[in-house]
C-alpha positions in Angstrom: -10.5 41.6 15.9 -10.1 44.8 14.1 -6.4 44.2 13.5 -7.2 40.9 11.8 -9.6 42.7 9.4 -6.9 45.2 8.5 -4.3 42.5 7.7 -6.7 40.8 5.2 -7.4 43.2 2.3 -10.2 41.0 0.9 -10.5 39.2 -2.4 -8.5 40.4 -5.4 -10.4 40.5 -8.7 -8.2 40.2 -11.7 -9.8 42.0 -14.6 -8.7 42.9 -18.1 -8.6 46.5 -19.3 -11.8 45.9 -21.2 -13.6 45.0 -17.9 -13.8 41.2 -18.3 -12.5 38.8 -15.7 -9.2 37.2 -16.5 -9.3 33.4 -16.5 -6.7 31.1 -15.2 -3.7 30.6 -17.4 -3.8 27.6 -19.8 -1.4 24.8 -18.8 1.6 24.2 -21.1 1.7 21.0 -23.2 4.7 19.8 -21.3 2.9 20.1 -18.0 -0.1 18.1 -19.3 2.2 15.4 -20.7 4.2 15.2 -17.4 1.0 14.8 -15.4 -0.4 12.1 -17.8 2.9 10.2 -17.6 2.9 10.4 -13.8 -0.6 9.1 -13.7 0.3 6.2 -16.0 3.2 5.3 -13.8 1.1 5.4 -10.6 -1.6 3.4 -12.3 1.0 0.8 -13.4 2.4 0.5 -9.9 -1.1 0.1 -8.5 -2.0 -2.7 -11.0 1.3 -4.5 -10.3 0.8 -4.3 -6.6 -2.7 -5.7 -7.0 -1.6 -8.6 -9.2 1.4 -9.5 -6.9 -1.0 -9.5 -4.0 -3.5 -11.6 -5.8 -1.0 -14.2 -7.0 0.8 -14.4 -3.6 -2.3 -15.3 -1.6 -2.3 -19.0 -2.6 1.4 -19.3 -1.8 0.9 -17.7 1.6 -2.0 -20.1 2.4 0.0 -23.2 1.3 3.0 -22.0 3.3 0.8 -21.4 6.4 -0.7 -24.9 6.1 2.8 -26.4 5.6 4.1 -24.7 8.7 1.0 -25.7 10.7 1.5 -29.4 9.6 5.2 -29.2 10.6 4.3 -27.7 14.0 1.6 -30.4 14.5 4.0 -33.2 13.6 7.0 -31.9 15.7 5.0 -30.7 18.7 5.4 -32.6 22.1 3.0 -35.3 22.8 -0.1 -34.3 24.8 0.5 -37.3 27.2 4.1 -36.4 28.0 7.4 -37.1 26.4 7.9 -40.3 24.4 9.8 -42.9 26.4 11.8 -45.6 24.7 12.6 -48.6 27.0 15.7 -50.5 26.1 16.5 -53.8 27.6 19.9 -55.2 28.2 19.0 -58.5 26.7 20.7 -59.2 23.3 19.5 -61.5 20.7 
């Protein structure tokens, strides 16, 4: 435990020669613009994903209903396979 205390020198206070605390450096204009553009791109992607999802829901519902109707129409009969009886008599 003592060795852990020796490896951590404690907080470092950054002060100016006049005795005031030095503040964090101001960001450059290019950094601010890059972050703003990145935010706008992510916002646009999020809005596009939302609208694509919103407009695709009715198509997914209609497609599901169509597939269900097709399955219901093509499914085997509950009472067994359909049997067609053909007679040898000709008209």
